[in-house]
N, CA, C, O and the ligand as a Tripos MOL2 file, in Angstrom:
@<TRIPOS>MOLECULE
protein
  249   247    63     0     0
PROTEIN
NO_CHARGES

@<TRIPOS>ATOM
      1 N           0.8430   -1.1880    0.0000 N.3       1 MET1
      2 CA          0.0000    0.0000    0.0000 C.3       1 MET1
      3 C           0.8810    1.2420    0.0000 C.2       1 MET1
      4 O           1.7970    1.3620    0.8140 O.2       1 MET1
      5 N           0.6000    2.1680   -0.9190 N.am      2 ASN2
      6 CA          1.3640    3.4150   -1.0210 C.3       2 ASN2
      7 C           0.7090    4.4910   -0.1590 C.2       2 ASN2
      8 O          -0.4220    4.9010   -0.4200 O.2       2 ASN2
      9 N           1.4290    4.9470    0.8710 N.am      3 THR3
     10 CA          0.8700    5.9720    1.7650 C.3       3 THR3
     11 C           1.4260    7.3600    1.4790 C.2       3 THR3
     12 O           1.0960    8.3260    2.1670 O.2       3 THR3
     13 N           2.2740    7.4490    0.4560 N.am      4 THR4
     14 CA          2.8620    8.7470    0.1270 C.3       4 THR4
     15 C           1.8510    9.5820   -0.6490 C.2       4 THR4
     16 O           1.3550    9.1680   -1.6970 O.2       4 THR4
     17 N           1.5540   10.7730   -0.1130 N.am      5 ALA5
     18 CA          0.6190   11.6700   -0.7850 C.3       5 ALA5
     19 C           1.3200   12.3770   -1.9350 C.2       5 ALA5
     20 O           2.4850   12.7620   -1.8330 O.2       5 ALA5
     21 N           0.5960   12.5390   -3.0150 N.am      6 ALA6
     22 CA          1.1570   13.2610   -4.1540 C.3       6 ALA6
     23 C           1.2680   14.7420   -3.8080 C.2       6 ALA6
     24 O           0.3700   15.2990   -3.1740 O.2       6 ALA6
     25 N           2.3540   15.3810   -4.2150 N.am      7 PRO7
     26 CA          2.4930   16.8170   -3.9420 C.3       7 PRO7
     27 C           1.4190   17.6230   -4.6560 C.2       7 PRO7
     28 O           1.0690   17.3480   -5.8040 O.2       7 PRO7
     29 N           0.9080   18.6170   -3.9560 N.am      8 THR8
     30 CA         -0.1330   19.4650   -4.5190 C.3       8 THR8
     31 C           0.5140   20.6890   -5.1630 C.2       8 THR8
     32 O           1.2740   21.4000   -4.5050 O.2       8 THR8
     33 N           0.2250   20.9450   -6.4320 N.am      9 PRO9
     34 CA          0.7960   22.1370   -7.0530 C.3       9 PRO9
     35 C           0.2580   23.4200   -6.4220 C.2       9 PRO9
     36 O          -0.9220   23.5120   -6.0850 O.2       9 PRO9
     37 N           1.1320   24.3980   -6.2690 N.am     10 VAL10
     38 CA          0.7400   25.6880   -5.7050 C.3      10 VAL10
     39 C           0.5690   26.6680   -6.8490 C.2      10 VAL10
     40 O           1.5060   26.8930   -7.6140 O.2      10 VAL10
     41 N          -0.6180   27.2580   -6.9810 N.am     11 PRO11
     42 CA         -0.8240   28.2460   -8.0480 C.3      11 PRO11
     43 C           0.0770   29.4670   -7.8560 C.2      11 PRO11
     44 O           0.3050   29.9090   -6.7300 O.2      11 PRO11
     45 N           0.5800   29.9990   -8.9480 N.am     12 VAL12
     46 CA          1.4560   31.1770   -8.8790 C.3      12 VAL12
     47 C           0.7360   32.3420   -8.2140 C.2      12 VAL12
     48 O           1.3530   33.1500   -7.5200 O.2      12 VAL12
     49 N          -0.5850   32.4230   -8.4320 N.am     13 ARG13
     50 CA         -1.3780   33.4990   -7.8230 C.3      13 ARG13
     51 C          -1.2530   33.4850   -6.3040 C.2      13 ARG13
     52 O          -1.2570   34.5420   -5.6720 O.2      13 ARG13
     53 N          -1.1400   32.2940   -5.7130 N.am     14 ASP14
     54 CA         -1.0080   32.2060   -4.2590 C.3      14 ASP14
     55 C           0.3800   32.6260   -3.7880 C.2      14 ASP14
     56 O           0.5700   32.9760   -2.6230 O.2      14 ASP14
     57 N           1.3410   32.5890   -4.6950 N.am     15 LEU15
     58 CA          2.7040   32.9680   -4.3250 C.3      15 LEU15
     59 C           2.9620   34.4560   -4.5270 C.2      15 LEU15
     60 O           4.0040   34.9660   -4.1150 O.2      15 LEU15
     61 N           2.0290   35.1480   -5.1520 N.am     16 LEU16
     62 CA          2.2510   36.5540   -5.4930 C.3      16 LEU16
     63 C           2.5900   37.4280   -4.2870 C.2      16 LEU16
     64 O           3.5120   38.2380   -4.3840 O.2      16 LEU16
     65 N           1.8910   37.3050   -3.1530 N.am     17 PRO17
     66 CA          2.2800   38.1420   -1.9980 C.3      17 PRO17
     67 C           3.7100   37.8860   -1.5450 C.2      17 PRO17
     68 O           4.4090   38.8260   -1.1670 O.2      17 PRO17
     69 N           4.1490   36.6590   -1.5750 N.am     18 ALA18
     70 CA          5.5250   36.3470   -1.1780 C.3      18 ALA18
     71 C           6.5100   36.9150   -2.1730 C.2      18 ALA18
     72 O           7.5760   37.3910   -1.7810 O.2      18 ALA18
     73 N           6.1780   36.8770   -3.4540 N.am     19 ILE19
     74 CA          7.0630   37.4250   -4.4860 C.3      19 ILE19
     75 C           7.1740   38.9400   -4.3350 C.2      19 ILE19
     76 O           8.2660   39.5010   -4.4230 O.2      19 ILE19
     77 N           6.0360   39.5970   -4.1070 N.am     20 VAL20
     78 CA          6.0470   41.0500   -3.9240 C.3      20 VAL20
     79 C           6.8280   41.4220   -2.6710 C.2      20 VAL20
     80 O           7.5950   42.3840   -2.6800 O.2      20 VAL20
     81 N           6.6390   40.6650   -1.5910 N.am     21 ALA21
     82 CA          7.3660   40.9480   -0.3500 C.3      21 ALA21
     83 C           8.8600   40.7550   -0.5420 C.2      21 ALA21
     84 O           9.6530   41.5520   -0.0420 O.2      21 ALA21
     85 N           9.2560   39.7140   -1.2560 N.am     22 ALA22
     86 CA         10.6750   39.4690   -1.5000 C.3      22 ALA22
     87 C          11.2780   40.5930   -2.3340 C.2      22 ALA22
     88 O          12.3920   41.0410   -2.0610 O.2      22 ALA22
     89 N          10.5480   41.0510   -3.3470 N.am     23 ALA23
     90 CA         11.0420   42.1500   -4.1750 C.3      23 ALA23
     91 C          11.1750   43.4260   -3.3420 C.2      23 ALA23
     92 O          12.1530   44.1610   -3.4790 O.2      23 ALA23
     93 N          10.1910   43.6860   -2.4800 N.am     24 ALA24
     94 CA         10.2600   44.8810   -1.6310 C.3      24 ALA24
     95 C          11.4440   44.8040   -0.6780 C.2      24 ALA24
     96 O          12.1080   45.8120   -0.4350 O.2      24 ALA24
     97 N          11.7140   43.6290   -0.1400 N.am     25 MET25
     98 CA         12.8460   43.4700    0.7650 C.3      25 MET25
     99 C          14.1640   43.6660    0.0280 C.2      25 MET25
    100 O          15.1080   44.2260    0.5860 O.2      25 MET25
    101 N          14.2380   43.2130   -1.2180 N.am     26 LEU26
    102 CA         15.4580   43.4210   -1.9980 C.3      26 LEU26
    103 C          15.6870   44.9040   -2.2610 C.2      26 LEU26
    104 O          16.8170   45.3870   -2.1880 O.2      26 LEU26
    105 N          14.6080   45.6230   -2.5660 N.am     27 VAL27
    106 CA         14.7360   47.0680   -2.7830 C.3      27 VAL27
    107 C          15.1850   47.7420   -1.4910 C.2      27 VAL27
    108 O          16.0570   48.6110   -1.5080 O.2      27 VAL27
    109 N          14.5870   47.3390   -0.3720 N.am     28 LEU28
    110 CA         14.9600   47.9190    0.9140 C.3      28 LEU28
    111 C          16.4210   47.6120    1.2470 C.2      28 LEU28
    112 O          17.1470   48.4890    1.7150 O.2      28 LEU28
    113 N          16.8460   46.3920    1.0120 N.am     29 LEU29
    114 CA         18.2440   46.0340    1.2510 C.3      29 LEU29
    115 C          19.1740   46.8640    0.3820 C.2      29 LEU29
    116 O          20.2280   47.3110    0.8330 O.2      29 LEU29
    117 N          18.7730   47.0680   -0.8730 N.am     30 TYR30
    118 CA         19.6000   47.9010   -1.7510 C.3      30 TYR30
    119 C          19.7100   49.3150   -1.1940 C.2      30 TYR30
    120 O          20.8030   49.8760   -1.1130 O.2      30 TYR30
    121 N          18.5620   49.8900   -0.8100 N.am     31 LEU31
    122 CA         18.5610   51.2710   -0.3410 C.3      31 LEU31
    123 C          19.3870   51.4280    0.9270 C.2      31 LEU31
    124 O          20.0700   52.4380    1.1030 O.2      31 LEU31
    125 N          19.3300   50.4290    1.8160 N.am     32 VAL32
    126 CA         20.0840   50.5270    3.0670 C.3      32 VAL32
    127 C          21.5730   50.2980    2.8200 C.2      32 VAL32
    128 O          22.4100   50.9890    3.4010 O.2      32 VAL32
    129 N          21.9070   49.3430    1.9700 N.am     33 GLN33
    130 CA         23.3020   48.9290    1.8810 C.3      33 GLN33
    131 C          24.0970   49.6430    0.7980 C.2      33 GLN33
    132 O          25.2840   49.9070    0.9910 O.2      33 GLN33
    133 N          23.4860   49.9590   -0.3230 N.am     34 PHE34
    134 CA         24.2950   50.4000   -1.4540 C.3      34 PHE34
    135 C          23.9620   51.7900   -1.9760 C.2      34 PHE34
    136 O          24.7900   52.4170   -2.6360 O.2      34 PHE34
    137 N          22.7670   52.2740   -1.6890 N.am     35 ASP35
    138 CA         22.3870   53.5450   -2.2860 C.3      35 ASP35
    139 C          23.2010   54.6880   -1.7030 C.2      35 ASP35
    140 O          23.3440   54.8070   -0.4860 O.2      35 ASP35
    141 N          23.7270   55.5190   -2.5760 N.am     36 GLN36
    142 CA         24.4860   56.6930   -2.1420 C.3      36 GLN36
    143 C          23.8070   57.9570   -2.6420 C.2      36 GLN36
    144 O          24.4270   59.0210   -2.6660 O.2      36 GLN36
    145 N          22.5430   57.8610   -3.0410 N.am     37 GLY37
    146 CA         21.8020   59.0210   -3.4890 C.3      37 GLY37
    147 C          21.6550   59.1110   -4.9960 C.2      37 GLY37
    148 O          20.8400   59.8860   -5.4960 O.2      37 GLY37
    149 N          22.4400   58.3220   -5.7270 N.am     38 ALA38
    150 CA         22.3840   58.4010   -7.1820 C.3      38 ALA38
    151 C          21.0970   57.7910   -7.7230 C.2      38 ALA38
    152 O          20.5180   58.3110   -8.6770 O.2      38 ALA38
    153 N          20.6470   56.6960   -7.1240 N.am     39 VAL39
    154 CA         19.4250   56.0400   -7.5950 C.3      39 VAL39
    155 C          18.2030   56.6430   -6.9190 C.2      39 VAL39
    156 O          17.1960   56.9040   -7.5770 O.2      39 VAL39
    157 N          18.2790   56.8650   -5.6290 N.am     40 SER40
    158 CA         17.1090   57.3560   -4.9020 C.3      40 SER40
    159 C          16.9150   58.8580   -5.0760 C.2      40 SER40
    160 O          15.8580   59.3830   -4.7280 O.2      40 SER40
    161 N          17.9190   59.5630   -5.6100 N.am     41 GLN41
    162 CA         17.8390   61.0210   -5.8190 C.3      41 GLN41
    163 C          17.5570   61.7580   -4.5160 C.2      41 GLN41
    164 O          16.8500   62.7660   -4.5200 O.2      41 GLN41
    165 N          18.1000   61.2690   -3.3960 N.am     42 THR42
    166 CA         17.8840   61.9380   -2.1190 C.3      42 THR42
    167 C          19.1580   62.5790   -1.5970 C.2      42 THR42
    168 O          19.2170   62.9940   -0.4400 O.2      42 THR42
    169 N          20.1810   62.6610   -2.4460 N.am     43 GLY43
    170 CA         21.4400   63.2060   -1.9550 C.3      43 GLY43
    171 C          21.9910   62.3100   -0.8700 C.2      43 GLY43
    172 O          22.0100   61.0890   -1.0220 O.2      43 GLY43
    173 N          22.4410   62.9020    0.2270 N.am     44 SER44
    174 CA         22.9840   62.0970    1.3270 C.3      44 SER44
    175 C          21.9300   61.8210    2.3900 C.2      44 SER44
    176 O          22.2320   61.2130    3.4170 O.2      44 SER44
    177 N          20.6920   62.2620    2.1530 N.am     45 PHE45
    178 CA         19.6570   62.1090    3.1830 C.3      45 PHE45
    179 C          19.4310   60.6470    3.5480 C.2      45 PHE45
    180 O          19.4740   60.2840    4.7240 O.2      45 PHE45
    181 N          19.1890   59.8050    2.5400 N.am     46 LEU46
    182 CA         18.8990   58.4000    2.8170 C.3      46 LEU46
    183 C          20.1090   57.7180    3.4430 C.2      46 LEU46
    184 O          19.9760   56.9060    4.3580 O.2      46 LEU46
    185 N          21.2830   58.0590    2.9410 N.am     47 HIS47
    186 CA         22.5110   57.4700    3.4890 C.3      47 HIS47
    187 C          22.6310   57.7840    4.9780 C.2      47 HIS47
    188 O          22.9200   56.8980    5.7830 O.2      47 HIS47
    189 N          22.4120   59.0330    5.3340 N.am     48 GLU48
    190 CA         22.5280   59.4260    6.7390 C.3      48 GLU48
    191 C          21.3940   58.8320    7.5630 C.2      48 GLU48
    192 O          21.5860   58.4910    8.7300 O.2      48 GLU48
    193 N          20.2130   58.7070    6.9620 N.am     49 LEU49
    194 CA         19.0580   58.1640    7.6860 C.3      49 LEU49
    195 C          19.2940   56.7160    8.1060 C.2      49 LEU49
    196 O          18.9200   56.3190    9.2100 O.2      49 LEU49
    197 N          19.9070   55.9350    7.2380 N.am     50 VAL50
    198 CA         20.0910   54.5120    7.5260 C.3      50 VAL50
    199 C          21.5420   54.2050    7.8960 C.2      50 VAL50
    200 O          21.9800   53.0570    7.8270 O.2      50 VAL50
    201 N          22.2770   55.2380    8.2850 N.am     51 HIS51
    202 CA         23.7100   55.0620    8.5270 C.3      51 HIS51
    203 C          23.9920   54.0330    9.6180 C.2      51 HIS51
    204 O          24.8600   53.1760    9.4460 O.2      51 HIS51
    205 N          23.2790   54.1050   10.7270 N.am     52 ASP52
    206 CA         23.5180   53.1520   11.8140 C.3      52 ASP52
    207 C          23.1540   51.7380   11.3870 C.2      52 ASP52
    208 O          23.8010   50.7800   11.8090 O.2      52 ASP52
    209 N          22.1350   51.5960   10.5640 N.am     53 ALA53
    210 CA         21.7530   50.2690   10.0710 C.3      53 ALA53
    211 C          22.8530   49.7070    9.1890 C.2      53 ALA53
    212 O          23.1310   48.5080    9.2320 O.2      53 ALA53
    213 N          23.4820   50.5560    8.3910 N.am     54 ARG54
    214 CA         24.6000   50.0990    7.5580 C.3      54 ARG54
    215 C          25.7020   49.5110    8.4250 C.2      54 ARG54
    216 O          26.2230   48.4350    8.1320 O.2      54 ARG54
    217 N          26.0550   50.2160    9.4900 N.am     55 HIS55
    218 CA         27.1310   49.7400   10.3590 C.3      55 HIS55
    219 C          26.7020   48.4870   11.1140 C.2      55 HIS55
    220 O          27.5020   47.5780   11.3340 O.2      55 HIS55
    221 N          25.4370   48.4500   11.5070 N.am     56 LEU56
    222 CA         24.9190   47.2730   12.2170 C.3      56 LEU56
    223 C          25.0290   46.0230   11.3430 C.2      56 LEU56
    224 O          25.3090   44.9330   11.8420 O.2      56 LEU56
    225 N          24.8070   46.1880   10.0380 N.am     57 LEU57
    226 CA         24.8740   45.0670    9.1180 C.3      57 LEU57
    227 C          26.3030   44.7850    8.6520 C.2      57 LEU57
    228 O          26.5400   43.8040    7.9470 O.2      57 LEU57
    229 N          27.2420   45.6240    9.0350 N.am     58 GLY58
    230 CA         28.6330   45.4040    8.6580 C.3      58 GLY58
    231 C          28.9420   45.8200    7.2380 C.2      58 GLY58
    232 O          29.9060   45.3430    6.6390 O.2      58 GLY58
    233 N          28.1290   46.7070    6.6970 N.am     59 VAL59
    234 CA         28.3670   47.1700    5.3280 C.3      59 VAL59
    235 C          29.5040   48.1910    5.3550 C.2      59 VAL59
    236 O          29.4830   49.1180    6.1650 O.2      59 VAL59
    237 N          30.4960   48.0300    4.4790 N.am     60 PRO60
    238 CA         31.5650   49.0130    4.4270 C.3      60 PRO60
    239 C          30.9980   50.4020    4.1410 C.2      60 PRO60
    240 O          30.1900   50.5770    3.2290 O.2      60 PRO60
    241 N          31.4230   51.3690    4.9160 N.am     61 CYS61
    242 CA         30.8040   52.6900    4.7960 C.3      61 CYS61
    243 C          31.8620   53.7760    4.6940 C.2      61 CYS61
    244 O          31.9720   54.4420    3.6640 O.2      61 CYS61
    245 N          32.6350   53.9580    5.7440 N.am     62 HIS62
    246 CA         33.6540   55.0160    5.7340 C.3      62 HIS62
    247 C          34.8090   54.6200    6.6190 C.2      62 HIS62
    248 O          35.7740   55.3740    6.7490 O.2      62 HIS62
    249 ZN         29.4760   54.9490    8.2630 Zn       63 ZN63
@<TRIPOS>BOND
     1     1     2 1
     2     2     3 1
     3     3     4 2
     4     3     5 am
     5     5     6 1
     6     6     7 1
     7     7     8 2
     8     7     9 am
     9     9    10 1
    10    10    11 1
    11    11    12 2
    12    11    13 am
    13    13    14 1
    14    14    15 1
    15    15    16 2
    16    15    17 am
    17    17    18 1
    18    18    19 1
    19    19    20 2
    20    19    21 am
    21    21    22 1
    22    22    23 1
    23    23    24 2
    24    23    25 am
    25    25    26 1
    26    26    27 1
    27    27    28 2
    28    27    29 am
    29    29    30 1
    30    30    31 1
    31    31    32 2
    32    31    33 am
    33    33    34 1
    34    34    35 1
    35    35    36 2
    36    35    37 am
    37    37    38 1
    38    38    39 1
    39    39    40 2
    40    39    41 am
    41    41    42 1
    42    42    43 1
    43    43    44 2
    44    43    45 am
    45    45    46 1
    46    46    47 1
    47    47    48 2
    48    47    49 am
    49    49    50 1
    50    50    51 1
    51    51    52 2
    52    51    53 am
    53    53    54 1
    54    54    55 1
    55    55    56 2
    56    55    57 am
    57    57    58 1
    58    58    59 1
    59    59    60 2
    60    59    61 am
    61    61    62 1
    62    62    63 1
    63    63    64 2
    64    63    65 am
    65    65    66 1
    66    66    67 1
    67    67    68 2
    68    67    69 am
    69    69    70 1
    70    70    71 1
    71    71    72 2
    72    71    73 am
    73    73    74 1
    74    74    75 1
    75    75    76 2
    76    75    77 am
    77    77    78 1
    78    78    79 1
    79    79    80 2
    80    79    81 am
    81    81    82 1
    82    82    83 1
    83    83    84 2
    84    83    85 am
    85    85    86 1
    86    86    87 1
    87    87    88 2
    88    87    89 am
    89    89    90 1
    90    90    91 1
    91    91    92 2
    92    91    93 am
    93    93    94 1
    94    94    95 1
    95    95    96 2
    96    95    97 am
    97    97    98 1
    98    98    99 1
    99    99   100 2
   100    99   101 am
   101   101   102 1
   102   102   103 1
   103   103   104 2
   104   103   105 am
   105   105   106 1
   106   106   107 1
   107   107   108 2
   108   107   109 am
   109   109   110 1
   110   110   111 1
   111   111   112 2
   112   111   113 am
   113   113   114 1
   114   114   115 1
   115   115   116 2
   116   115   117 am
   117   117   118 1
   118   118   119 1
   119   119   120 2
   120   119   121 am
   121   121   122 1
   122   122   123 1
   123   123   124 2
   124   123   125 am
   125   125   126 1
   126   126   127 1
   127   127   128 2
   128   127   129 am
   129   129   130 1
   130   130   131 1
   131   131   132 2
   132   131   133 am
   133   133   134 1
   134   134   135 1
   135   135   136 2
   136   135   137 am
   137   137   138 1
   138   138   139 1
   139   139   140 2
   140   139   141 am
   141   141   142 1
   142   142   143 1
   143   143   144 2
   144   143   145 am
   145   145   146 1
   146   146   147 1
   147   147   148 2
   148   147   149 am
   149   149   150 1
   150   150   151 1
   151   151   152 2
   152   151   153 am
   153   153   154 1
   154   154   155 1
   155   155   156 2
   156   155   157 am
   157   157   158 1
   158   158   159 1
   159   159   160 2
   160   159   161 am
   161   161   162 1
   162   162   163 1
   163   163   164 2
   164   163   165 am
   165   165   166 1
   166   166   167 1
   167   167   168 2
   168   167   169 am
   169   169   170 1
   170   170   171 1
   171   171   172 2
   172   171   173 am
   173   173   174 1
   174   174   175 1
   175   175   176 2
   176   175   177 am
   177   177   178 1
   178   178   179 1
   179   179   180 2
   180   179   181 am
   181   181   182 1
   182   182   183 1
   183   183   184 2
   184   183   185 am
   185   185   186 1
   186   186   187 1
   187   187   188 2
   188   187   189 am
   189   189   190 1
   190   190   191 1
   191   191   192 2
   192   191   193 am
   193   193   194 1
   194   194   195 1
   195   195   196 2
   196   195   197 am
   197   197   198 1
   198   198   199 1
   199   199   200 2
   200   199   201 am
   201   201   202 1
   202   202   203 1
   203   203   204 2
   204   203   205 am
   205   205   206 1
   206   206   207 1
   207   207   208 2
   208   207   209 am
   209   209   210 1
   210   210   211 1
   211   211   212 2
   212   211   213 am
   213   213   214 1
   214   214   215 1
   215   215   216 2
   216   215   217 am
   217   217   218 1
   218   218   219 1
   219   219   220 2
   220   219   221 am
   221   221   222 1
   222   222   223 1
   223   223   224 2
   224   223   225 am
   225   225   226 1
   226   226   227 1
   227   227   228 2
   228   227   229 am
   229   229   230 1
   230   230   231 1
   231   231   232 2
   232   231   233 am
   233   233   234 1
   234   234   235 1
   235   235   236 2
   236   235   237 am
   237   237   238 1
   238   238   239 1
   239   239   240 2
   240   239   241 am
   241   241   242 1
   242   242   243 1
   243   243   244 2
   244   243   245 am
   245   245   246 1
   246   246   247 1
   247   247   248 2
@<TRIPOS>SUBSTRUCTURE
     1 MET1         2 RESIDUE 1 A MET
     2 ASN2         6 RESIDUE 1 A ASN
     3 THR3        10 RESIDUE 1 A THR
     4 THR4        14 RESIDUE 1 A THR
     5 ALA5        18 RESIDUE 1 A ALA
     6 ALA6        22 RESIDUE 1 A ALA
     7 PRO7        26 RESIDUE 1 A PRO
     8 THR8        30 RESIDUE 1 A THR
     9 PRO9        34 RESIDUE 1 A PRO
    10 VAL10       38 RESIDUE 1 A VAL
    11 PRO11       42 RESIDUE 1 A PRO
    12 VAL12       46 RESIDUE 1 A VAL
    13 ARG13       50 RESIDUE 1 A ARG
    14 ASP14       54 RESIDUE 1 A ASP
    15 LEU15       58 RESIDUE 1 A LEU
    16 LEU16       62 RESIDUE 1 A LEU
    17 PRO17       66 RESIDUE 1 A PRO
    18 ALA18       70 RESIDUE 1 A ALA
    19 ILE19       74 RESIDUE 1 A ILE
    20 VAL20       78 RESIDUE 1 A VAL
    21 ALA21       82 RESIDUE 1 A ALA
    22 ALA22       86 RESIDUE 1 A ALA
    23 ALA23       90 RESIDUE 1 A ALA
    24 ALA24       94 RESIDUE 1 A ALA
    25 MET25       98 RESIDUE 1 A MET
    26 LEU26      102 RESIDUE 1 A LEU
    27 VAL27      106 RESIDUE 1 A VAL
    28 LEU28      110 RESIDUE 1 A LEU
    29 LEU29      114 RESIDUE 1 A LEU
    30 TYR30      118 RESIDUE 1 A TYR
    31 LEU31      122 RESIDUE 1 A LEU
    32 VAL32      126 RESIDUE 1 A VAL
    33 GLN33      130 RESIDUE 1 A GLN
    34 PHE34      134 RESIDUE 1 A PHE
    35 ASP35      138 RESIDUE 1 A ASP
    36 GLN36      142 RESIDUE 1 A GLN
    37 GLY37      146 RESIDUE 1 A GLY
    38 ALA38      150 RESIDUE 1 A ALA
    39 VAL39      154 RESIDUE 1 A VAL
    40 SER40      158 RESIDUE 1 A SER
    41 GLN41      162 RESIDUE 1 A GLN
    42 THR42      166 RESIDUE 1 A THR
    43 GLY43      170 RESIDUE 1 A GLY
    44 SER44      174 RESIDUE 1 A SER
    45 PHE45      178 RESIDUE 1 A PHE
    46 LEU46      182 RESIDUE 1 A LEU
    47 HIS47      186 RESIDUE 1 A HIS
    48 GLU48      190 RESIDUE 1 A GLU
    49 LEU49      194 RESIDUE 1 A LEU
    50 VAL50      198 RESIDUE 1 A VAL
    51 HIS51      202 RESIDUE 1 A HIS
    52 ASP52      206 RESIDUE 1 A ASP
    53 ALA53      210 RESIDUE 1 A ALA
    54 ARG54      214 RESIDUE 1 A ARG
    55 HIS55      218 RESIDUE 1 A HIS
    56 LEU56      222 RESIDUE 1 A LEU
    57 LEU57      226 RESIDUE 1 A LEU
    58 GLY58      230 RESIDUE 1 A GLY
    59 VAL59      234 RESIDUE 1 A VAL
    60 PRO60      238 RESIDUE 1 A PRO
    61 CYS61      242 RESIDUE 1 A CYS
    62 HIS62      246 RESIDUE 1 A HIS
    63 ZN63       249 GROUP 0 **** ****
């Protein structure tokens, strides 16, 4: 007797919130770790705003 259940396919529509959340987290990680104002057009504002987070994460800064 086979007791192994067949895997149930997950519709892509059900994965959409996770995909959007992952993309948002990648953007946030970029802004915290690498943005120097050239992409975000905020000058040094964003850099200074997340400066302590950069150091907390060990990102090379200054
Ligand atoms: Zn720094």
